[in-house]
DOFI-870920 format. One record per residue (C-alpha): residue in three letters; x, y, z. Coordinates in steps of 0.02 Angstrom, whole numbers, padded with zeros to 5 digits, always signed. Example, Ala and Ser with C-alpha at 12.3 -4.5 7.8 and 13.67 -1.06 7.14 Angstrom:
BEGIN
ALA+00615-00225+00390
SER+00684-00053+00357
//
This chain:
BEGIN
MET+00000+00000+00000
GLN+00067+00172-00048
SER+00102+00289+00097
ASP+00025+00463+00092
ARG+00195+00542+00121
HIS+00277+00457-00028
ILE+00220+00474-00207
LYS+00290+00326-00303
ILE+00290+00270-00485
GLU+00362+00122-00579
ILE+00549+00139-00610
PRO+00568+00226-00779
THR+00685+00138-00902
ARG+00788+00298-00903
PHE+00846+00247-00729
PHE+00881+00065-00771
SER+01060+00004-00776
ASP+01121+00031-00954
LEU+01235-00119-00935
GLU+01098-00239-00882
GLU+00945-00153-00959
LYS+00844-00176-00799
PRO+00827-00090-00629
PHE+00981-00088-00520
GLU+00974-00234-00400
ILE+01116-00205-00276
CYS+01205-00060-00191
GLN+01374-00035-00274
VAL+01455-00003-00106
CYS+01387-00132+00017
GLY+01296-00256-00098
LYS+01127-00233-00011
SER+00976-00290-00114
LEU+00889-00132-00174
LEU+00726-00197-00245
ARG+00656-00255-00077
GLU+00511-00157-00004
GLY+00568-00016+00110
VAL+00748-00006+00045
SER+00789+00174-00003
TYR+00925+00215-00127
VAL+00989+00342-00253
VAL+01028+00316-00438
GLU+01145+00437-00524
LYS+01199+00435-00705
ALA+01317+00547-00802
ILE+01273+00567-00986
LYS+01383+00632-01128
ASN+01308+00708-01285
TYR+01399+00708-01451
PRO+01379+00876-01541
GLY+01310+00859-01716
HIS+01238+00687-01680
ASP+01073+00630-01607
PHE+01167+00515-01491
SER+01222+00509-01309
SER+01309+00383-01198
THR+01318+00349-01012
ILE+01489+00394-00940
TYR+01450+00314-00773
GLU+01301+00249-00677
MET+01282+00202-00495
ALA+01153+00145-00370
ILE+01191+00172-00187
CYS+01081+00134-00036
VAL+01038+00280+00076
ASP+01146+00212+00219
CYS+01302+00207+00109
HIS+01257+00374+00031
LYS+01253+00454+00205
GLU+01422+00377+00245
ILE+01496+00447+00085
GLN+01425+00619+00124
LYS+01505+00610+00297
SER+01674+00594+00212
MET+01648+00763+00129
SER+01730+00909+00218
GLN+01622+01027+00320
GLU+01676+01166+00202
SER+01616+01071+00048
MET+01449+01025+00126
GLN+01419+01204+00181
ASN+01467+01273+00010
LEU+01348+01152-00078
GLN+01205+01194+00042
LEU+01230+01380+00010
TYR+01233+01348-00177
TYR+01068+01251-00168
GLN+00989+01387-00059
SER+01039+01522-00182
VAL+00959+01423-00325
MET+00798+01402-00225
GLU+00795+01588-00186
LYS+00810+01628-00372
LYS+00667+01508-00404
GLY+00564+01605-00278
ARG+00565+01463-00150
GLN+00428+01379-00250
PRO+00399+01202-00193
MET+00440+01066-00318
ILE+00267+00995-00343
ILE+00225+00860-00468
ASP+00048+00842-00534
LEU+00034+00657-00576
ASN-00108+00694-00698
THR+00008+00794-00811
PHE+00181+00731-00760
ASN+00297+00687-00904
LEU+00469+00626-00850
ASP+00553+00672-01015
THR+00489+00851-01003
TRP+00535+00862-00818
LEU+00712+00802-00854
SER+00740+00905-01011
THR+00822+01054-00922
CYS+00951+01081-00785
PHE+00869+01106-00616
PHE+01003+01229-00560
LYS+01042+01335-00713
GLY+00904+01302-00839
GLY+00964+01261-01013
GLU+00909+01109-01111
ILE+01005+00946-01098
LYS+01010+00929-01287
ASP+01126+01081-01290
MET+01246+01017-01157
ASP+01407+00919-01177
GLU+01374+00823-01017
TYR+01242+00814-00881
GLN+01189+00705-00736
VAL+01020+00634-00689
VAL+00984+00592-00508
ALA+00831+00515-00425
GLN+00779+00429-00264
PHE+00698+00258-00255
GLU+00618+00141-00131
GLY+00618-00042-00177
ASP+00546-00063-00351
LYS+00475+00115-00361
MET+00542+00289-00397
LEU+00499+00420-00266
LEU+00425+00582-00330
THR+00418+00661-00158
MET+00598+00715-00195
PRO+00581+00741-00383
PRO+00717+00679-00501
MET+00831+00813-00570
VAL+00956+00855-00704
ILE+01122+00935-00659
GLY+01194+01018-00815
SER+01378+01037-00854
ALA+01380+01222-00802
ALA+01306+01180-00631
MET+01424+01030-00613
GLY+01570+01146-00644
GLU+01509+01272-00517
MET+01480+01137-00386
ALA+01647+01055-00419
ALA+01733+01222-00389
LEU+01652+01227-00216
MET+01734+01063-00163
SER+01883+01065-00047
GLU+02041+00971-00093
LYS+02000+00843+00044
THR+01828+00810-00030
THR+01900+00798-00206
ASP+02023+00666-00146
GLU+01883+00570-00058
MET+01773+00571-00214
ASN+01918+00516-00325
ASP+01954+00374-00202
PHE+01770+00323-00207
ARG+01773+00323-00398
ASN+01928+00214-00403
ARG+01860+00089-00275
PHE+01681+00070-00337
MET+01670+00128-00517
GLY+01820+00066-00609
PRO+01922+00146-00672
SER+01884+00087-00848
PRO+01987+00162-00990
GLU+01832+00250-01060
LEU+01789+00322-00890
GLU+01966+00383-00860
GLU+01972+00463-01032
LEU+01808+00554-01008
ILE+01814+00608-00826
HIS+01997+00601-00775
GLY+02037+00757-00679
LYS+01855+00804-00653
LYS+01783+00811-00480
LEU+01654+00677-00446
PHE+01520+00723-00322
LEU+01367+00637-00254
LEU+01209+00732-00212
//
């Protein structure tokens, strides 16, 4: 039965694992089963567009349970966390502190995820962007709506990271995401961050 405090929908294929073409089944950090009822987790994907072509590819994808996600966030420096919180607050102030409300009668995921949440701008015009969403078991949560983080916003957020946090995120990438040659070629030297 669906709780009143959580609006849930079926997991869109956009948030399936590209490698397995189905929903993520385990946390990449601790191996916990994600599709069980009551298990909360985050899926994040980085997408690269190819200018002049109607084609994009996934640079990396990850699914991490909320418990591991909290542990990773604890490894971020206080300075980085504070900087990111101030950045988010400034974006919300520019948006007029309007709540992010989804009307399920008119909700279209592709339209919702067609522009950067932080800076505007359409994803089709970006070199790279990330999509992030929260899930519980075999459903996507709309209580915290999915969002796009465009390359301009990623750059601004990366600049807010301390050296300690950058080192922690690079260590996380090396331990849990590869490094594959394609990944290293595309994101080597960039700051990886988890929302």
